[in-house]
C-alpha positions as CSV (number, residue, x, y, z in Angstrom):
1,M,0.0,0.0,0.0
2,S,1.5,3.3,-1.1
3,K,2.0,6.1,1.5
4,V,1.1,9.7,1.0
5,P,4.2,11.9,1.4
6,P,4.0,13.9,4.7
7,N,4.3,17.2,2.9
8,S,1.8,16.4,0.1
9,I,-1.2,18.0,1.7
10,S,0.6,21.3,2.4
11,T,2.1,21.2,-1.1
12,N,-1.3,20.7,-2.7
13,A,-2.8,23.5,-0.6
14,A,0.0,25.8,-1.7
15,T,-0.5,24.9,-5.4
16,D,-4.2,25.4,-5.1
17,A,-3.8,28.8,-3.4
18,S,-1.3,29.8,-6.2
19,A,-3.8,28.8,-8.9
20,I,-6.6,30.8,-7.2
21,E,-4.3,33.9,-6.9
22,R,-3.4,33.6,-10.6
23,G,-7.0,33.1,-11.5
24,L,-8.2,36.1,-9.6
25,E,-5.7,38.2,-11.5
26,I,-6.9,36.7,-14.8
27,L,-10.6,37.3,-13.8
28,I,-10.0,40.9,-12.8
29,A,-8.2,41.5,-16.1
30,R,-11.0,39.8,-18.1
31,L,-13.6,42.1,-16.4
32,D,-11.9,45.3,-17.5
33,P,-8.4,46.6,-18.3
34,D,-8.8,49.3,-15.7
35,V,-8.3,47.8,-12.2
36,G,-10.7,50.2,-10.6
37,I,-13.5,49.5,-13.0
38,A,-12.7,45.8,-12.9
39,S,-13.0,45.7,-9.1
40,R,-16.4,47.3,-9.3
41,K,-17.5,44.8,-11.9
42,Y,-16.2,42.0,-9.7
43,Q,-18.4,43.2,-6.9
44,Q,-21.4,43.6,-9.2
45,L,-20.8,40.0,-10.4
46,R,-20.7,38.8,-6.8
47,R,-23.9,40.6,-6.0
48,R,-25.7,39.0,-9.0
49,L,-24.5,35.6,-7.9
50,V,-25.7,36.3,-4.3
51,R,-29.1,37.2,-5.7
52,L,-29.2,34.1,-7.9
53,F,-28.6,31.9,-4.9
54,E,-31.2,33.7,-2.9
55,W,-33.7,33.4,-5.6
56,R,-33.1,29.7,-5.7
57,G,-33.8,29.5,-1.9
58,A,-30.3,29.2,-0.5
59,W,-30.0,30.8,2.9
60,V,-26.2,30.9,2.7
61,A,-26.1,32.8,-0.5
62,D,-23.1,34.9,0.3
63,D,-21.0,31.9,1.1
64,L,-22.1,30.1,-2.0
65,A,-21.3,33.2,-4.2
66,D,-17.8,33.4,-2.6
67,E,-17.3,29.6,-3.2
68,T,-18.4,30.1,-6.8
69,L,-15.9,32.9,-7.5
70,T,-13.1,30.9,-5.8
71,R,-13.8,28.0,-8.1
72,V,-13.9,30.3,-11.1
73,A,-10.6,31.8,-10.2
74,R,-9.1,28.3,-9.6
75,K,-10.2,27.1,-13.0
76,L,-8.8,30.2,-14.7
77,G,-5.6,29.8,-12.8
78,E,-5.3,26.2,-13.9
79,G,-5.6,27.2,-17.5
80,T,-9.3,26.7,-18.3
81,S,-10.2,28.7,-21.4
82,V,-13.3,30.9,-21.2
83,D,-14.6,32.5,-24.4
84,G,-16.5,35.8,-24.3
85,D,-18.1,37.2,-21.2
86,V,-17.0,35.4,-18.0
87,E,-20.4,35.8,-16.2
88,P,-22.2,32.9,-18.0
89,F,-19.3,30.6,-17.1
90,A,-19.6,31.8,-13.5
91,R,-23.3,31.1,-13.5
92,G,-22.5,27.6,-14.7
93,V,-20.1,27.1,-11.9
94,A,-22.8,28.5,-9.5
95,R,-25.3,25.9,-10.7
96,L,-22.8,23.1,-9.7
97,V,-22.1,24.8,-6.4
98,F,-25.9,25.0,-5.7
99,L,-26.4,21.3,-6.6
100,E,-23.7,20.4,-4.1
101,F,-25.4,22.6,-1.5
102,L,-28.7,20.7,-2.2
103,R,-27.0,17.3,-1.9
104,E,-25.5,18.4,1.4
105,Q,-28.8,19.6,2.7
106,D,-30.4,16.3,1.7
107,R,-27.7,14.4,3.6
108,E,-28.3,16.5,6.7
109,Q,-32.1,16.1,6.4
110,R,-31.7,12.3,6.1
111,V,-29.6,12.3,9.3
112,K,-32.3,14.3,11.1
113,S,-35.0,12.0,9.5
114,S,-37.0,15.0,8.3
115,P,-37.9,16.1,4.8
116,A,-35.8,18.5,2.9
117,P,-37.1,22.1,2.5
118,P,-39.6,22.3,-0.4
119,S,-37.9,25.4,-1.9
120,S,-34.7,23.5,-2.3
121,S,-35.8,20.0,-3.2
122,A,-38.3,21.3,-5.8
123,L,-35.4,22.1,-8.1
124,D,-33.5,19.2,-9.7
125,E,-30.5,19.4,-12.0
126,H,-32.6,19.7,-15.1
127,D,-34.7,22.5,-13.6
128,L,-31.5,24.4,-12.7
129,E,-30.2,24.0,-16.3
130,C,-33.6,25.3,-17.6
131,L,-33.5,28.2,-15.2
132,D,-30.0,29.2,-16.2
133,R,-31.0,29.0,-19.9
134,C,-34.2,31.0,-19.4
135,L,-32.4,33.6,-17.4
136,D,-29.9,34.0,-20.2
137,Q,-32.8,34.7,-22.6
138,L,-33.9,37.7,-20.5
139,A,-32.6,41.2,-21.1
140,A,-29.8,42.0,-18.6
141,S,-32.0,44.6,-16.9
142,D,-34.9,42.2,-16.5
143,R,-32.6,39.4,-15.2
144,D,-31.0,41.7,-12.6
145,M,-34.4,43.0,-11.6
146,I,-36.1,39.6,-11.1
147,L,-33.1,38.3,-9.1
148,A,-33.1,41.4,-6.9
149,Y,-36.9,41.3,-6.5
150,Y,-36.8,37.8,-5.0
151,S,-33.6,38.2,-3.0
152,G,-33.3,38.4,0.7
153,D,-35.6,37.0,3.4
154,S,-39.3,37.6,3.5
155,A,-39.0,40.0,6.4
156,G,-36.8,42.5,4.5
157,R,-38.3,42.1,1.0
158,I,-41.1,44.8,1.5
159,E,-38.6,47.5,2.3
160,S,-36.2,46.3,-0.4
161,R,-38.9,46.3,-3.0
162,R,-39.9,49.8,-2.0
163,T,-36.3,51.0,-2.5
164,M,-36.2,49.2,-5.9
165,A,-39.4,50.9,-7.0
166,T,-38.0,54.3,-6.1
167,G,-34.8,53.4,-8.0
168,F,-36.8,52.5,-11.1
169,G,-39.0,55.6,-10.7
170,V,-42.2,53.5,-10.5
171,T,-44.8,52.6,-7.8
172,P,-44.4,49.4,-5.8
173,T,-47.5,48.1,-7.7
174,A,-46.0,48.8,-11.1
175,L,-42.8,47.0,-10.0
176,R,-44.8,44.0,-8.7
177,I,-46.6,43.8,-12.1
178,R,-43.3,43.9,-14.0
179,A,-41.8,41.2,-11.7
180,L,-44.9,39.1,-12.2
181,R,-44.6,39.3,-16.0
182,I,-40.9,38.5,-16.0
183,R,-41.6,35.5,-13.7
184,E,-44.4,34.3,-16.0
185,R,-42.0,34.4,-18.9
186,L,-39.4,32.4,-16.9
187,E,-42.0,29.8,-15.8
188,A,-43.3,29.5,-19.4
189,C,-39.8,29.0,-20.7
190,M,-39.0,26.4,-18.0
191,Q,-42.3,24.5,-18.7
192,E,-41.4,24.4,-22.4
193,S,-38.1,22.9,-21.5
194,R,-39.7,20.3,-19.2
195,T,-42.2,19.4,-21.9
196,A,-39.4,19.0,-24.4
197,K,-37.5,16.7,-22.0
198,A,-40.6,14.6,-21.3
199,G,-41.1,14.2,-25.1
200,A,-37.6,13.1,-25.6
201,E,-37.7,10.4,-22.9
């Protein structure tokens, strides 16, 4: 039986950290040649990922967004080629991170002998693929708006939506109607995808 060299764990950790550091430099450079602008775009990307996780029902959205960006940086640092805008790639990584989060929650729920939260278990891998695809079909302003509209916990959403309405220069009712229409488009898009999958099986 082969033995693991005593320093292999620290060496691997150092290599991993080096790849992440290189990848962060690559990611920042990909976002914008100007470091200041790139840093702001990085924070904007992180906020969009947080909103995406919140919209999917994850209560540790900040942690999952940070994990996603760490993995993106690691992949870039290891030489993974990403064509065009890096955000769709990041959302793909986010989908995998969220699936791992769901699996971990399922394991914890089984240990506790209680059912998984409906908001999480209701989405399987195919649903997440559909959601990502359907979000990509929205205009950027609509995508950001719907993710922001459903982000945060229920207690803080009323005030958050009032602030959003003020920012858009519309009434809360008008904002709610716009969000409803976008959500209906997303649900119709996802239903088409589910129907297509069922027909192919």
